[in-house]
C-alpha positions as CSV (number, residue, x, y, z in Angstrom):
1,M,-121.2,124.7,53.7
2,S,-120.9,121.4,52.9
3,L,-123.0,119.0,50.7
4,S,-123.6,115.8,50.9
5,V,-124.2,114.0,48.1
6,K,-125.0,109.9,48.2
7,S,-122.5,107.5,46.9
8,P,-123.8,104.9,44.1
9,R,-124.3,102.2,46.2
10,S,-126.9,103.9,48.2
11,L,-128.3,105.3,45.1
12,R,-129.0,101.4,44.1
13,C,-130.5,100.5,47.6
14,L,-133.1,103.3,47.3
15,W,-134.1,102.3,43.7
16,R,-134.2,99.3,44.9
17,G,-136.5,100.4,47.7
18,W,-138.5,102.8,46.0
19,R,-139.3,100.6,43.4
20,G,-140.6,98.5,45.1
21,L,-143.2,100.4,47.2
22,S,-144.2,101.9,43.3
23,S,-144.8,98.3,42.2
24,Q,-147.1,97.5,45.1
25,G,-148.9,100.5,44.8
26,G,-149.6,99.5,41.1
27,V,-148.2,102.3,39.1
28,M,-147.4,103.2,35.7
29,N,-144.1,104.1,34.8
30,V,-145.9,106.6,32.2
31,F,-142.9,108.9,30.8
32,D,-139.8,107.5,28.8
33,R,-137.0,109.1,30.6
34,S,-134.3,108.2,27.9
35,M,-136.6,110.0,25.2
36,K,-137.2,113.1,27.5
37,R,-133.8,113.3,27.7
38,R,-133.0,113.2,24.3
39,Q,-136.0,115.1,23.5
40,K,-134.0,118.1,25.8
41,Q,-130.6,117.8,24.6
42,W,-132.0,118.2,21.0
43,A,-133.9,121.5,22.3
44,S,-131.4,123.0,24.1
45,S,-128.6,122.5,21.3
46,L,-130.5,124.2,19.0
47,L,-129.1,128.0,17.7
48,D,-132.3,129.9,18.4
49,S,-133.3,128.2,21.4
50,D,-133.8,130.9,23.6
51,K,-137.3,131.8,21.7
52,Y,-138.6,129.1,22.8
53,D,-138.2,129.4,26.5
54,Y,-140.9,132.1,27.1
55,L,-143.3,130.0,28.4
56,R,-140.6,128.5,31.1
57,D,-139.6,131.8,31.4
58,E,-143.0,133.3,32.4
59,V,-143.9,130.2,34.7
60,G,-140.7,130.7,36.4
61,S,-141.3,134.3,36.9
62,R,-144.2,133.7,38.6
63,L,-142.8,130.7,40.8
64,A,-140.2,133.0,41.7
65,D,-143.0,135.3,42.8
66,R,-144.1,132.2,45.3
67,V,-140.9,132.2,46.8
68,Y,-140.5,135.8,47.7
69,D,-144.1,135.5,49.1
70,V,-142.0,133.1,51.9
71,S,-141.1,135.9,54.1
72,R,-137.4,134.3,55.2
73,T,-134.1,134.2,53.5
74,F,-133.2,130.3,52.5
75,P,-129.2,129.8,52.7
76,L,-129.3,126.7,50.4
77,A,-131.8,125.8,48.1
78,L,-132.7,123.2,45.1
79,D,-133.8,123.7,41.9
80,V,-134.9,120.4,40.3
81,G,-135.8,120.3,37.1
82,C,-134.1,123.3,36.0
83,G,-134.0,123.3,32.5
84,K,-131.8,126.5,31.9
85,S,-132.5,127.9,35.5
86,H,-135.5,129.7,34.1
87,I,-136.7,130.3,38.0
88,A,-133.1,131.2,39.2
89,E,-132.6,134.2,37.2
90,H,-135.9,136.0,39.0
91,L,-134.5,135.3,42.1
92,S,-132.1,137.8,44.2
93,K,-129.4,136.4,46.5
94,D,-131.2,138.5,49.1
95,I,-133.7,135.5,49.3
96,V,-131.8,132.5,48.0
97,E,-127.7,132.8,49.3
98,R,-126.8,129.8,47.5
99,L,-128.1,127.6,44.9
100,F,-128.3,123.6,44.1
101,L,-129.7,123.3,39.9
102,T,-130.3,119.7,38.7
103,D,-131.6,118.8,35.0
104,I,-131.8,115.4,33.0
105,S,-129.7,117.6,30.0
106,D,-126.3,118.1,30.8
107,S,-126.5,120.6,27.4
108,S,-129.7,122.6,30.0
109,L,-127.0,123.1,32.2
110,R,-124.3,124.2,30.2
111,N,-126.6,127.0,28.5
112,R,-128.0,128.5,31.6
113,K,-128.8,131.6,31.9
114,K,-126.6,134.0,34.4
115,C,-128.5,134.8,38.1
116,E,-127.4,136.8,41.4
117,M,-126.6,133.7,43.5
118,P,-123.8,131.2,43.5
119,T,-124.5,128.2,41.8
120,Q,-123.6,125.0,41.2
121,C,-124.9,122.4,38.6
122,V,-125.8,118.7,39.2
123,L,-126.4,116.3,36.3
124,A,-129.7,114.1,38.0
125,D,-132.8,112.9,36.9
126,E,-135.5,114.1,38.7
127,E,-137.1,111.1,39.5
128,F,-133.7,110.0,41.4
129,L,-132.5,112.6,43.3
130,P,-128.7,111.9,45.2
131,F,-128.6,114.3,47.7
132,K,-128.5,113.2,51.2
133,E,-131.7,113.9,54.0
134,N,-132.5,117.6,55.6
135,T,-129.9,118.9,53.7
136,F,-132.2,122.1,51.5
137,D,-134.0,124.8,53.0
138,L,-135.9,125.1,49.7
139,C,-136.8,122.9,46.7
140,A,-138.3,124.1,43.6
141,V,-139.9,122.0,41.0
142,L,-140.7,123.3,37.4
143,S,-141.1,120.0,35.6
144,H,-144.6,117.6,34.7
145,N,-142.6,114.1,32.9
146,I,-142.3,112.4,36.3
147,N,-143.4,108.7,36.6
148,N,-145.1,107.4,39.8
149,T,-147.8,109.8,40.2
150,K,-149.8,108.2,42.0
151,Y,-147.0,107.1,44.7
152,P,-145.2,110.0,45.1
153,V,-141.5,108.5,44.9
154,V,-140.1,111.9,43.6
155,V,-141.9,114.1,45.8
156,V,-140.6,111.7,48.8
157,Q,-137.3,112.7,47.6
158,I,-137.8,116.1,47.7
159,H,-139.7,115.7,51.3
160,Q,-136.3,114.0,52.5
161,V,-133.9,116.1,51.0
162,L,-135.7,119.3,52.9
163,K,-134.6,120.3,56.3
164,P,-137.2,120.4,59.1
165,D,-139.7,123.7,58.2
166,G,-138.6,123.4,54.9
167,V,-140.7,124.4,51.8
168,F,-141.9,122.9,48.6
169,I,-142.5,125.4,45.6
170,G,-143.6,123.6,42.6
171,A,-145.2,123.9,39.4
172,M,-146.8,122.2,36.7
173,V,-148.7,121.5,33.9
174,G,-152.4,120.6,34.5
175,G,-154.8,118.3,32.6
176,E,-156.9,120.8,30.8
177,T,-153.0,122.3,28.8
178,L,-153.4,122.2,24.7
179,Y,-156.6,121.0,25.0
180,E,-157.0,122.6,21.2
181,L,-154.6,120.4,20.3
182,R,-155.4,117.1,21.8
183,C,-159.5,117.5,20.4
184,S,-158.1,118.7,16.8
185,L,-155.6,115.8,16.5
186,Q,-157.9,113.0,17.7
187,L,-160.9,114.5,15.5
188,A,-158.8,114.4,12.3
189,E,-157.1,110.8,13.2
190,L,-160.9,109.8,13.9
191,E,-162.1,110.9,10.5
192,R,-158.8,110.0,8.3
193,E,-157.9,106.9,9.8
194,G,-160.8,105.5,11.8
195,G,-159.4,105.9,15.7
196,F,-157.1,107.9,17.1
197,A,-153.8,107.3,19.9
198,P,-152.7,110.0,22.3
199,H,-150.2,112.8,20.6
200,I,-149.9,114.7,23.5
201,S,-148.4,113.8,27.3
202,P,-150.7,113.7,30.2
203,Y,-150.7,115.8,32.7
204,T,-152.3,115.6,36.7
205,A,-155.3,116.9,37.9
206,V,-155.6,119.5,40.2
207,T,-157.5,117.6,42.3
208,D,-154.5,114.8,43.1
209,L,-151.7,117.5,43.7
210,G,-153.3,117.9,47.7
211,N,-153.4,114.0,48.1
212,L,-149.7,114.0,46.6
213,L,-148.5,116.3,49.0
214,G,-150.1,115.0,52.0
215,R,-148.9,111.8,51.3
216,A,-145.5,112.6,50.8
217,G,-145.6,114.2,54.8
218,F,-146.0,117.5,53.8
219,N,-148.4,119.7,55.7
220,M,-149.6,123.5,55.6
221,L,-150.8,123.0,51.9
222,T,-151.5,125.4,49.3
223,V,-152.7,124.3,45.4
224,D,-153.8,127.3,43.1
225,I,-154.3,127.2,39.4
226,D,-153.1,129.7,36.6
227,E,-154.1,129.8,32.7
228,V,-151.1,130.7,30.2
229,Q,-152.8,131.5,26.8
230,V,-150.3,131.9,23.7
231,H,-151.9,133.2,19.9
232,Y,-149.8,130.8,17.2
233,P,-150.2,132.1,13.3
234,G,-151.6,128.1,13.1
235,M,-151.7,124.6,14.8
236,L,-148.0,123.6,13.3
237,E,-146.9,126.3,14.7
238,V,-148.0,125.1,18.1
239,M,-146.1,122.3,17.1
240,R,-142.8,123.2,16.2
241,D,-142.5,125.3,19.5
242,L,-143.5,122.2,21.8
243,Q,-140.6,120.5,19.7
244,G,-138.4,123.5,20.6
245,M,-139.0,123.4,24.0
246,G,-137.8,120.0,24.4
247,E,-142.1,119.0,25.6
248,S,-142.8,116.8,22.5
249,N,-144.9,113.7,23.7
250,C,-143.0,111.1,25.6
251,A,-145.1,108.7,26.7
252,W,-144.5,105.0,26.4
253,N,-147.8,104.6,24.5
254,R,-147.3,107.4,22.1
255,K,-147.7,107.0,18.2
256,S,-144.3,107.1,16.6
257,L,-146.1,108.3,12.9
258,L,-148.5,111.2,12.5
259,H,-150.2,110.8,8.7
260,R,-149.7,114.4,6.8
261,D,-153.4,114.5,5.7
262,T,-154.2,113.8,9.2
263,I,-151.8,117.0,10.0
264,L,-153.7,119.0,7.8
265,A,-156.9,117.9,8.7
266,A,-156.4,118.6,12.2
267,A,-154.9,122.4,11.4
268,A,-158.3,122.8,9.6
269,I,-160.1,121.7,12.5
270,Y,-158.4,123.8,15.3
271,K,-158.8,126.8,13.4
272,E,-162.1,126.0,12.8
273,M,-163.0,125.4,16.3
274,Y,-160.6,127.7,17.8
275,G,-159.6,130.5,15.6
276,N,-159.7,134.0,16.7
277,E,-161.3,136.9,14.4
278,D,-157.5,137.8,13.2
279,G,-156.6,134.8,11.4
280,S,-154.4,133.1,14.9
281,V,-155.5,130.1,16.8
282,P,-154.6,130.3,20.8
283,A,-152.9,127.3,23.1
284,T,-154.1,127.6,26.2
285,F,-151.8,126.4,28.9
286,Q,-153.4,125.5,32.7
287,I,-150.5,125.7,35.5
288,L,-150.6,124.1,38.8
289,Y,-148.6,125.7,41.5
290,M,-147.9,123.8,45.2
291,I,-146.8,124.6,48.3
292,G,-146.2,122.4,50.9
293,W,-143.8,122.6,54.2
294,K,-141.5,119.8,55.9
295,P,-142.8,119.7,59.4
296,H,-141.1,121.1,62.6
297,E,-142.1,121.6,66.3
298,S,-142.7,125.8,65.3
299,Q,-145.0,125.3,62.7
300,A,-148.4,126.3,64.1
301,K,-151.2,123.7,64.4
302,P,-154.7,123.5,64.6
303,A,-156.5,123.1,67.4
304,K,-157.7,119.4,68.6
305,R,-161.4,118.2,67.9
306,G,-163.7,119.4,70.8
307,S,-160.8,121.8,72.3
308,A,-163.2,124.7,71.8
309,N,-165.0,126.2,74.9
310,V,-167.3,128.6,73.1
311,S,-170.4,126.8,71.3
312,F,-173.0,128.8,68.3
313,A,-175.9,128.8,70.6
314,D,-173.6,131.0,73.1
315,L,-172.5,132.9,70.0
316,S,-175.9,133.8,68.4
317,K,-177.2,135.5,72.0
318,I,-173.7,137.5,71.7
319,S,-174.4,138.3,68.0
320,K,-176.4,140.7,66.2
321,F,-176.6,139.1,63.6
322,P,-178.8,136.0,63.6
323,T,-177.1,132.4,62.4
324,D,-180.6,130.9,61.5
325,P,-181.4,132.7,58.4
326,Q,-184.7,131.5,58.3
327,K,-185.2,133.5,61.5
328,S,-184.2,136.9,59.7
């Protein structure tokens, strides 16, 4: 089986086209991708980096369950933003015969976890996939630091690299993620410094996902929400683990300095407002899962409007239950 990779020249042309589409929609460039690359490189180079993989491993396992729910075998699959292949370790070669792993960090790819199926690594940005159209049967995504969320450039690329009747299964953190940490930092900074700045990366709202997938050309959409709550000794441990995951704030408007007094005040507020009886504090991660299919003529289609040959009035005559609740 051969895989086609676009040439640098064609990639530049595509980038110019997508950049034009993005600018026409007035899309903000939210995340500093070079900063995100440095964060992931640093995190994956830690000697004890595996101890910070618990959240991605859990979400990767739940996303793999959704792959198993699709009753078919995928000859060629793509894992976009794979990190250390947190999804692949939960898949079997009976479901995915061959897998391509892409990530922005070469250190993450080198430290990837073992899996059953043959894999090939490609160093690539999630926002700039170097594959030709109609290549993959399955595309899985576990990421959130992606720009251009109003015009779905990334999702459009995923749609293009999928074969007709191919499926996109993704997971990303939702808008309610880390609300405890966000609120505590804002209250402490407002009290100590007279104002506050964003210290948590912005996340996607669940209401945007259906529109995002629909505009990219996917159909038969499914979106669901899950929550993972992790308990820590205190707020400082929450921030330490986020850094160890490579998930520190990388938004362009981030504030580079957080004063010591503000951090201590935020930790006290966090424990006072959200602390458990045993002294620990919770951190909530809202996970949004999405499934979309690339259109194909074999897929089931909704009936045309007005094509029904039975009216509700006729149904009420043959039904033993009245259709009008006032008459019951």
